[in-house]
N, C-alpha and C positions, 0 to 999 in steps of 0.2 A: 504492501500499500502507501511505504513511505517514498517506492521509485516511480509511482505514479504522478507523486507531485511534481516531480521532477520536469514534466511534459508540460505543466501549466503554462509557464513562459514559454514555449513555444506554439501552444494554443492559443495564448491570448495576439501574440503576435500575426498568427492566421486571421485571427479574428479583425485586427487592426489594419493589417497590411493588405490583406488577401480578400477575405470574405467584403469587408466594408466596401471597400475599392469597387467589387464586382456590383454589389445589390445597389451602391448609387448608380453605375451606368445603366445599370437595368430600369431604376427608378425614373431614369431621367427618359430611357426608351420609348419608355409606356405612358408619361404624361404629358400633358401637354404647357405644361407653365404655369398657364393662365387661372390663376384664383376665382373660384366664383365666393358668394358671400361667406357661406360656412361649411361650405361641401369639399372646400380642399380641391390640389389639382383634378383635372379630368383624364381618366383613363382611356386611352386611344392608342391604335395601330400605325395611324397616320404618317408617322414618319416610317415607319418599314414598309408602308405601299406606296410613298413618295421616292423611296432607295431603290425597290423594284421596279418602277416604273421611270427613274429617271436614268440620265446616259450613263453614269457611275457604275451600273454593271457591266459596262466595256470596259471601263478601266479596271474595278473586280476581276474581271476577267483577264484582262493581261494582266495582271500583277499574278493572277496562278497560274499561267502560262510560262512569265518569266521563274518564279521560283521554282517552278517544275524543272523548267530548264537546267537550272542554276543547280538545283539537288542533283540531276542527271550529270552534271560533267563533274562537280564534287565528287560525286562517287566512282565516276571512271578514273580521275585522278586520283583521287583517296586511297583507294583501295590498294591498286599499286603501290602506294608511298607506304603504306600502313605495313604490308603483307612485306617489303623492302625492310624496314626499320625490325619490323619481327623477327626478320632472320639474318640480323646483320648480327656479328660479334657484340657479345652484352658487354664490351668495354667500352665502344664507340653508341650502343644503343639508347644511353640516357642523354648522351650530347646531342643525336640528332634529335630527340624529341623535345630536346630543349629547344631547337632551331624552329621545332613546329609551335610552341608556346612563345616563343619568343616576341611574334607581334601582338601577341593579347595580352599584355602587359603594356602595351602602349595603347592609347589612347581611343576611343573608338572613330572617332568625329575626326582625329587626327591622323591615323590612316585611310581615312577614306579621304579627306580632305589632301593626304599626300597624290593621290592619283588625276587630283584635277592637275597640280602638278606635272605628271609625268605624261597626258592624255591631250592635254590645252593644244593649241594651236601651235603654240612657241616653247610647248614643252620639251620634255627629256627626249622622247620618244619620236619628237619630229624633227628634233635637232640631229639625233642621230641616222635617221635615214636621208638626210638633207646631208650631211657629212658623206655619206656612202655615196653622193648621186640620183637618190630618188624620191620620188614626188610625197611631202606630206602626205599625213593622211586624218579626216576629219572621225575623230572619235567621242570629242567630251561633248556631254548633253545627248547624247542616243542612247538608245535602248541595248548598244555594246557596252558603253562604257559602266552603266549602270549594274548588265549583266557581271561584267569583271571585277566589280567594287565587290558585289554580294560574293563571287567564287572566292576573291582573295579574303574577305572578313570569315566567311563561314565554313572555307575548308577544314580549319583544324578540328573543327567538331564533325567531320564524318573520318578525320583521319584517328582520333584519339579513342573513340569505342573500337573503330574495327580493328588499330592493333592490338588490345587490351583483350579482345576474344582471342585471337591468333597467337597471340603471345602463351597465352594461357592452355593453347590446345597440348593436349599429351603428347609427345613424341613419340614414343613408343605405336600410336595408332598410324602414323606416317610410316615405322619403319616396318607395321605389318602388312602395310599395303603394299610395299614394296617388296616383301617376301613373298605377297600371293600374285609377285607379275606385273602391278599396275608401273606404268611411266610415269614422271613427273608429272603431265598435263590427268591423265587419269587420276593420279592420287590427291592432285590440288580441288578436280573438278568434282570427285566423289568422294573427298575426306574435307580436307580443308575449308572450300566454299560453303559447303552445306552446315557446318560447324562455327562457320563466321557472319551465319547468317541474324543473328541476335545483336553481334556488331554491326552490320551493315542498317538494322531497321532501326537501330538507335542513334545511327547518323544521318540516316534520311530523315527521322522527327526533328533531330534538333539542325540541319540547314533548312527545311521546309517551313517550318513554324516561323521562324525568325528572317527568311526570306520574303515571306508573303504579307508579313505586316511592318517591313521596313518603312521609315519616312528618308533618314537621314541619308541614306547614299543616293536615293532616288533624286533625292534635294540639291544635293552636290552635284551628282555625278550628271543627272539628268534635266537638270536645271529647272525650267517652265515648261519644257519644249515634251518632258517623259515625266507624268507621275504614277504614283501608284497610288491601291486604296488606301495607303498607311498618308500618304501627303496629302488626300483629300479628307480625311478625319483630322488630322491635324489643323486644316486650314478649317475645318466646322468650329474646332474648340476654342484655338487661337486668334484669327482672324473673323471670321463670320460672329463669333460669339454661340451661334447656335448650339447648344449641349445635347438640345434634345434630338435633333438627327444628328450629329457626329455619335451618339451613343448609341442609337439606334444601327446606323454603320459599324460601329464597335462591336456590338450583339452578332449581325450577321458573320463579321468575321471569328468571331471565337467560336461562335458553332461548326464552321468551317474546318478550324483548327481542331476542337474537340471532335469531328466526326474524322477527320486524319488520323489525330493521335489512336481513336479508337480503332483504326481500320490497322494501322500498323501495330497495336498491339496483339491483337487478333491475332496477325500473320505470327508475333514475338513468341505468342504463346505457345501458335500450334506446331511450330519450331520447336522447343523444348520440349513438348510433348515426344514429337515423333521423329528429334535426333537430327534435323533438318529439310523438314516440309516436304518436298515434293522429293527430295534424294533418297 
């Protein structure tokens, strides 16, 4: 019983900083804000209807597509890197993980702003291209620039969980596959990859969720020419001042994130039960 009391500060923290803000967003999303005499705010779903009929649905769809692209590219780049690090000699492994985590020690905005200097018209990239006699490229304030910023900022979140799972795979299983006549590719495809699926699922979740809701990256690298749903929500809260409409948008994004998390968790649970899902 005395150990149960140790959880009270954590419960209080969750109530104040997680439950209360979510409840407040839900409250604003379903009320008009117009006070009647004694009745209080009116319950309505007009802001959800307004959102589903607006042009912002296209922005939401673009945000989902771009987050999906960033997640797939992070997976294609991050999995080989995680596998390579996990199979590297132990004395170099910690140093390589340090290199992966090092950019995360810097402020998120500073990391994103650095890419403005790299991709801008007179930035580092175009200076290098011009010095080699090539034409400068137009990347800043485009979808490609936003995608690059997402991949750069979220790639470590794909690498680390996959590395953790692969590094813990019992080497005797790999030796058993080799003894049974499997070549390197068959060993990877039949043993290593299926057992690393939980790490892949975790990485996909950790990349897709912040990618779909980000607004700093698209604000800096996309400018006013390319906005995501996060920028639209921020605009409603900070510029327009319509907290009710912004809250309704936030709830829709939260539901999408919840659905994606439930789907990935379902696959993760199936893999743990079957030892690799389809394999």
